[in-house]
Kinemage of the C-alpha trace (Angstrom):
@kinemage 1
@onewidth
@group {chain A} dominant
@subgroup {mainchain}
@vectorlist {calphas} color= white
{ca met a 1} P -56.528 34.460 -9.540
{ca glu a 2} L -54.122 33.321 -12.265
{ca leu a 3} L -51.201 33.933 -9.927
{ca ala a 4} L -52.671 31.628 -7.289
{ca ala a 5} L -53.244 28.895 -9.886
{ca ala a 6} L -49.680 29.234 -11.168
{ca ala a 7} L -48.377 29.102 -7.599
{ca ala a 8} L -50.400 25.945 -6.930
{ca ile a 9} L -49.051 24.271 -10.060
{ca gly a 10} L -45.502 25.350 -9.262
{ca thr a 11} L -45.610 24.107 -5.685
{ca ala a 12} L -47.173 20.794 -6.714
{ca leu a 13} L -44.465 20.359 -9.337
{ca ala a 14} L -41.707 21.167 -6.854
{ca val a 15} L -43.025 18.768 -4.232
{ca gly a 16} L -43.590 16.028 -6.806
{ca leu a 17} L -40.088 16.334 -8.246
{ca ala a 18} L -38.581 16.341 -4.761
{ca ala a 19} L -40.504 13.173 -3.911
{ca ile a 20} L -39.390 11.472 -7.123
{ca gly a 21} L -35.783 12.457 -6.458
{ca ala a 22} L -35.960 11.156 -2.902
{ca gly a 23} L -37.470 7.881 -4.095
{ca ile a 24} L -34.692 7.388 -6.626
{ca gly a 25} L -32.049 8.305 -4.048
{ca asn a 26} L -33.488 5.947 -1.435
{ca gly a 27} L -33.633 3.130 -3.960
{ca leu a 28} L -30.010 3.637 -4.977
{ca val a 29} L -28.754 3.834 -1.397
{ca thr a 30} L -30.723 0.796 -0.271
{ca gly a 31} L -29.727 -1.258 -3.307
{ca arg a 32} L -26.059 -0.484 -2.865
{ca thr a 33} L -26.303 -1.332 0.829
{ca val a 34} L -27.789 -4.725 0.021
{ca glu a 35} L -24.967 -5.296 -2.496
{ca gly a 36} L -22.393 -4.338 0.126
{ca ile a 37} L -23.914 -6.668 2.704
{ca ala a 38} L -23.975 -9.498 0.166
{ca arg a 39} L -20.269 -8.982 -0.552
{ca gln a 40} L -19.132 -8.476 3.039
{ca pro a 41} L -21.698 -9.717 5.561
{ca glu a 42} L -19.418 -8.881 8.509
{ca leu a 43} L -19.851 -5.155 7.769
{ca arg a 44} L -23.644 -5.340 8.005
{ca gly a 45} L -23.900 -3.135 11.100
{ca asn a 46} L -21.701 -0.362 9.720
{ca leu a 47} L -23.397 -0.424 6.327
{ca met a 48} L -26.888 -0.325 7.842
{ca thr a 49} L -25.951 2.601 10.084
{ca met a 50} L -24.601 4.559 7.133
{ca met a 51} L -27.683 3.646 5.083
{ca phe a 52} L -30.098 4.931 7.724
{ca ile a 53} L -28.185 8.200 8.056
{ca ser a 54} L -28.154 8.619 4.271
{ca val a 55} L -31.849 7.832 3.905
{ca gly a 56} L -32.658 10.335 6.649
{ca leu a 57} L -30.701 13.050 4.876
{ca ile a 58} L -32.278 12.167 1.533
{ca glu a 59} L -35.775 12.313 3.060
{ca ala a 60} L -35.087 15.807 4.409
{ca leu a 61} L -35.298 17.232 0.870
{ca pro a 62} L -39.000 16.496 0.209
{ca ile a 63} L -39.904 17.597 3.726
{ca ile a 64} L -38.180 20.936 3.143
{ca ala a 65} L -39.890 21.183 -0.271
{ca val a 66} L -43.314 20.679 1.319
{ca val a 67} L -42.624 23.350 3.951
{ca ile a 68} L -41.473 25.823 1.298
{ca ala a 69} L -44.545 24.974 -0.810
{ca phe a 70} L -46.870 25.702 2.109
{ca ile a 71} L -45.070 28.983 2.791
{ca leu a 72} L -45.394 30.035 -0.864
{ca met a 73} L -49.047 29.021 -1.016
{ca gly a 74} L -49.759 31.029 2.113
{ca arg a 75} L -48.169 34.131 0.607
{ca met a 76} L -49.955 33.758 -2.744
{ca gly a 77} L -53.414 33.022 -1.317
């Protein structure tokens, strides 16, 4: 029983930290994109495309963390 509780705490911690990291990363990428657009408005399309690709890659981390958490919880339960 203690192992299942420790696994639950560990997976919740991992998912929470991944979500915090993704939030910080998304904020940095989006903020820098807005700065770039403000400096060079003619590059808006290129900057937005790169931003969306970056945000998609950043968001992959918490999704992978959730999948791994569910796998670990299934093995511990």
